[in-house]
N, C-alpha and C positions, 0 to 999 in steps of 0.2 A: 284147360286152356294151354295153348302151345307155350313151350319154353322161350319162344321169341319175346314174349311179353316182358320178361325180366332181363333180357339182354340189352346192352346199349346199342344205339344206332350204329356206332362205329364197329362194334363186334359183329353185327349182322352183315354189314357191307364187307368187312374183312373176310368173313366166312363164305359169302355168296355175292359176287360182284353184280349179279342180276337184280339184287335188292336196290341198287342205286336208282334205276329208273322209277321204281315204285315210290321211293322216298321223294324223288323229284315231282312225281305226279301229285302227291299229297302235300307238297311244299314242307316236307320234314327235313330240317337242316341236320345232315349227318356228318358235316365237317366241323364247323365252328362249335356246334352244339351236340356233337356226337356222343358225349358222355352220358346223355340222358337215356333212360330206359325207354323202350318202345311205348310202354304204358304211360310213362310220364309225358312223352312227346305228344301222344295222341290226346291226352287230357288237356294239355296246354293249348293244342290247336283245335280242340273241340271236334275231334274226329272219332268215328266209330272204330274202336279197337279191333273188333272182330273182322271188320271189312279189310282193314290194313293187314292183319295177320293172314287172312285168306289170300290176299294178293301176293304176299311174300311167300307163302307156302306153295302157291302155283308156280312161282319162279324156281323153286327147288326141284320141281318135277321135270323141268326142262333139262334135257341132257345134251341136246344138239346145240350148235352155235359155234362161233369162232373161238379159237384158242386164245385164252387171255394170259396176261403176265402174272406170274406168281410173285407178288411183291414181298410176301413174307419170307421167301427164301433168298432175297437179295441181300447183299452186304449193304452197309450204310453208304459206302462210297458208290455202289451201283445204283442205289435208290436215289441218292442226291443227284447223281449224274443224269438219271432218267428224268427227274423233275425238271432239271435245267434244259435238257435237250428237247423234251416233249412239251412241257407246260410253259416254261419261261419263253421258249422260242415262239410258241403259239401266241402268247400274250403280246410279246414285242411286235409280232407281225400284224395282229388283228387290231390293236388299239389305235394306231394311226388311221387305219381304214375306217373303223367304226366312227371315230371322231369326225372324219371327213363327211361321212354319210349324215351324221347328226347336224353338222353345221349347215348342210344343204337343206335338210328337212326343217330345221328350226327357222331358217331364212324364208323358205317357201311356204311352209304350213303353220308357222308359229302364230299367225293371227287367229286362225280358226282352231288350232290345237296348241294352246299355250303350255300344256303339260310337256311338250317336246322341248321347249326352251329350258324348263327345269331339268329334263333328262340330259340335255346337253351340259348343263352346269354340273350335274352329278357325275356324269361320265368323265368330264374334264378333270374333276377332282380324283376320280378313280385312277385315271391314267397317270397323273402326277404322283400319286401315292404308290402305285404299283411299280413304277419305274425306280423309285428310291428303294422300295421294299426289296425288289429282286436284286438290286445291286448290293444291298446289305447281306442278303443271303449268299450271293455268289462270291463276294469278296471277304466276308467275315465268318458267318455261321457255318456254312457248308465246309469251307476249308478246315475249320476247327474240328468239326465232326470227323472228317476224313483223317486228319492227323492223329486224333486220339484213337480211332479204330486201328490205324496203321501201327501205332506204338504198342497197343495191346496185342495185336496179331503177331508182332515181332517179339512178344513177351518182354517188352521193356517196361520198367516200373514208371508209373506216372505219379508225379508229385504236383498236383494241380487242384485249384479250387473248383468245386462243382458249379459255382456261379459263372465260370468261364463259358459254360453252355447255357445254364439256366437263365441268365440275364437276357441274352439275345433271343432265346426261345420265347420267353415271356413277351418280349417286345413284338416278335413276329406274330404270335398268337393274337395279341391285341390289334395289330394291323389287319390280320385276317378278318377279325370280327367287324372292324370298321368298313372294310371293302365289301364284305358280305351284306352289311346293313344298307349300304348305298345301292348295291345292285338289287336288293330286295325292294327298295323304294322305287327303283326304276321299273321293276316288274309290276309293281302296284300302279304306278302312274300310266303304264302302257296297257293296263288290263290284261296281264299275262302275255304281253307281246302280241296282242291282237290288233291287226291293222284296221283303221277305220275305213268306211266305204269309199272315201275320196282319196285314199292313199295311193301315191304314185309308186312306180317300180322301186325307186331309191328308198322311199319310206318303208316299203315291205322288206326290202333287202336289209335295211338298217335294223328293223325289229328282229328279223331272223338271226342276224349276226349278234345282236345283243343277247338273245336267248342262248345261242351256242356258247357265247363268252361266259355267261353265268354258269352253264352246265360244266364247262371246262374248269372254271374256278372252284366249283364244289369238289370235283375230283382232285384237283391240285391241292387244295387246302386239306382235304381228307388224308392224302398221302403224307403231308407234313405233320399236321396236328395229331393224327391217330396212328401213324406208323413210324415215320422218321424220327420225330422228336422224342417219343417215349423210348424207342430203342436206343437212341443216343444217350439219354439220361441213364439208362440201365448199364451203360459202360462203367459208371462209377460204382457199380455193385460188384465189379470184378475183384476177386480176392488178391490179385497180384498188383494192386495199385493203392496208392495212398492219396487221400484227399485232404489238402490243407484247409482248415477252417479260418 
């Protein structure tokens, strides 16, 4: 059996960006639950392991395609800046538009599709939580990460408690889990974003926007949970710094 079986979902995506669409297809959470091995994830989701492995191995044979960003070679400052300028900007732009679509759909189609009223309620909560979440990252966590990296780069000695990063990171990861859970519920309520036969143009546009939003969030959370945060915590393993307990 392929070595992919014992690798974590996060490791697989980090090593091969084309694995992400495969995991999306099978609804395997590689961001919030990226520490699970492929075997564990398939068992929990009642998927055929051999089928998923074959799909992943097919992506490894593809050599053509657009040039992708090598996140592993980025500094923490570069990675945090990329997350803000790419994903935070996208989220801030899309959330008001999606909420507007949902309000129209729930008003017009809510009688025959009451699930869309629930979707509106869930996404309203997602919007409120994501706005506060991104603000905490931009004003608190990311500046802390950048400052610690800067001091170590300048070979200055750090005298700092590890919880300076660990505490907000734990909070961000919990909030990632909650947002992911709400969007998964939206996906379930909309039958994987499938428009009903009587869906109008706004209804269809709304579902397409929701699907794109969830896909972006998975990439967004993956970069934070599985790349930025672990690398930031490794800064405390640097030999030229002292951590006060």
